[in-house]
C-alpha positions as CSV (number, residue, x, y, z in Angstrom):
1,M,15.0,-48.9,-8.3
2,N,12.2,-48.6,-5.7
3,T,9.3,-46.6,-7.2
4,T,7.0,-46.8,-4.2
5,M,6.9,-44.0,-1.6
6,N,6.5,-44.6,2.1
7,R,4.3,-42.5,4.3
8,R,7.1,-40.4,5.7
9,E,8.3,-39.4,2.2
10,A,4.8,-38.5,1.1
11,I,4.3,-36.3,4.2
12,L,7.6,-34.6,3.7
13,R,6.9,-33.9,0.0
14,V,3.3,-32.6,0.6
15,G,4.6,-30.5,3.5
16,G,7.3,-29.0,1.3
17,I,4.8,-28.1,-1.3
18,L,2.6,-26.5,1.3
19,L,5.5,-24.3,2.4
20,V,6.5,-23.3,-1.2
21,I,3.0,-22.0,-2.2
22,P,2.9,-19.2,0.5
23,A,6.6,-18.4,-0.1
24,A,6.0,-18.0,-3.8
25,R,3.1,-15.5,-3.2
26,I,5.3,-13.5,-0.8
27,L,8.2,-13.4,-3.3
28,M,5.8,-12.3,-6.1
29,A,4.5,-9.5,-4.0
30,C,8.1,-8.2,-3.5
31,G,8.6,-7.6,-7.2
32,S,8.8,-4.2,-8.7
33,D,5.7,-2.1,-9.1
34,S,6.2,-1.5,-12.8
35,G,2.9,-1.9,-14.5
36,S,1.1,-1.7,-11.2
37,S,-2.3,-0.1,-11.2
38,S,-1.5,2.0,-8.1
39,F,1.2,3.5,-5.9
40,H,1.0,2.6,-2.2
41,F,2.0,5.0,0.6
42,T,2.2,4.9,4.4
43,S,1.7,8.0,6.5
44,S,3.7,9.5,9.3
45,S,3.0,8.0,12.8
46,D,0.8,9.9,15.2
47,L,-0.8,8.6,18.4
48,N,1.0,5.3,17.8
49,H,-0.5,4.4,14.5
50,T,-0.2,5.1,10.7
51,H,-2.5,4.9,7.8
52,T,-2.1,3.9,4.1
53,V,-3.5,5.2,0.9
54,D,-3.2,4.2,-2.7
55,L,-2.9,6.6,-5.7
56,A,-4.0,5.2,-9.1
57,S,-1.1,5.1,-11.6
58,A,-3.5,6.6,-14.2
59,D,-4.0,9.7,-11.9
60,V,-0.2,10.1,-11.6
61,S,0.6,9.7,-15.3
62,T,-2.4,11.7,-16.4
63,P,-3.3,14.1,-13.6
64,P,-7.1,14.7,-13.2
65,A,-7.9,18.4,-13.7
66,A,-10.1,18.4,-10.6
67,G,-7.5,16.7,-8.5
68,S,-8.6,13.8,-6.2
69,T,-9.6,13.2,-2.6
70,E,-8.6,9.8,-1.3
71,T,-9.7,8.0,1.9
72,T,-7.0,6.4,4.0
73,S,-7.1,2.9,5.5
74,N,-9.2,2.4,8.6
75,D,-6.8,2.2,11.6
76,D,-7.8,2.7,15.2
77,S,-11.4,2.8,14.1
78,H,-11.1,5.9,11.9
79,T,-10.0,7.2,8.5
80,H,-8.7,10.4,7.2
81,T,-8.9,12.0,3.7
82,V,-6.1,13.4,1.7
83,T,-6.6,15.8,-1.2
84,L,-4.2,16.2,-4.1
85,T,-4.5,18.9,-6.7
86,E,-3.7,18.5,-10.4
87,A,-0.4,20.4,-9.7
88,D,0.4,17.8,-7.0
89,F,-0.1,14.9,-9.4
90,Q,2.0,16.7,-12.0
91,T,4.9,17.1,-9.5
92,I,4.7,13.5,-8.6
93,S,4.5,12.5,-12.3
94,S,7.7,14.5,-13.1
95,G,9.6,12.7,-10.3
96,G,9.2,15.3,-7.5
97,S,7.7,14.7,-4.1
98,V,4.7,16.3,-2.4
99,T,3.9,16.3,1.3
100,I,0.2,16.4,2.1
101,T,-1.4,16.6,5.6
102,T,-4.6,14.6,6.0
103,S,-7.9,15.8,7.4
104,E,-8.3,15.8,11.2
105,D,-9.7,12.9,13.0
106,E,-12.4,14.5,15.2
107,T,-12.4,11.9,18.0
108,P,-12.6,13.8,21.3
109,G,-9.3,13.7,23.1
110,F,-7.5,12.2,20.0
111,V,-7.8,15.0,17.4
112,H,-4.8,14.5,15.0
113,T,-3.6,14.5,11.5
114,H,-0.9,12.5,9.5
115,N,1.5,13.5,6.7
116,F,2.0,11.6,3.5
117,V,5.0,12.1,1.3
118,F,3.9,11.2,-2.3
119,H,6.5,10.4,-5.0
120,K,7.1,8.0,-7.9
């Protein structure tokens, strides 16, 4: 049995490993979110873009009495805020859904809002 490896075999094996590492990270990210520390949401599209926002799992399972105001992702050089009340969190926690409209972006000529549908 030949135990030596030629250059071609070595390159193929190293290349295979380099392909597997990123693929494994992608597959791990596609798993369920049970035990995740947050819920991730994407807004409606307006003016050809969307925003994202995360809600802490702790806020959903134990709604804060004062509610919470979250800042969206920065897309097209601006953000929005979205405010959820304690009742909103309770609805989400019990399996319902809540639609919230963001604050307005005040960019002249591009004033707009987005909607988020929050659910478990």
